[in-house]
N, C-alpha and C positions, 0 to 999 in steps of 0.2 A: 691162682687167686690174686687179686689186686690187694696191695698193702692196706688201702683204705678200708677194706672189708675185714681185715684181720685185727685192726686196732681202732679204738674209738677216737684217738687223738695222737698227734705226733709225740706228745709227752709220754703217753702209754707205750708207744713204740720204742722210744728211747729207753725207758725203764726196763722193758723186756730185753732189749739188746744188751744193756749193761749187766743185767742179771745173768745173762748167758755167757758173759766173759769170764775167763779164768782170772785168778788173782794176778798172775804174771802179765796178762794183757792189760788189766786195769792199771797196774804199776807202770808199765811201759807208756801207756797213754798219758798218765798223770805226769810222768817225767818229761815227755815231749811237750806237753802244755806249759809246764814250768819253764823249760828251756826257751820256748817261744816267747813267753811273757818276759823273761830276762832279756832276750835280744831286743824286743820291742821297747822295753824301758831304757836299755842302753842306747838305742838309736835315738830315742826322744831326748835323753840327756845330752848326747853328742850334738844334736841339732840346736839345743838351747845353749849349750856351753862348748862351742867348738875349740875353745882355748884349753880345755882340760886334757891332760894326758890320759891315755887309755887306762892306765892303772887307777887313776882317780875316777874315771867313769865306772869301772868295775867295782871300786870300793863304794861309790855312791849307790849303785844298784844293790850291792850286798846290804848296805844299811837300810835302804828302803824295804827290801824283802824281809829283813830281820825284824823291822819295826812295824810291818804291815798289820799285824794282829793287835797292836796296842792302840 
């Protein structure tokens, strides 16, 4: 059976796939997404501020992530 016949929309398909995941799978995916976001942000900071030491890049990312919800 074709996927388009099983789901009325891509969003519905995504919801069903997430519901079928174990908590461990969801945690693993969320950690991978967070790690990717961290690396993208660090790369952007490095490109904007090539003079910063790596420790300063990581501290800047840490602050940005910490303050993201405020």
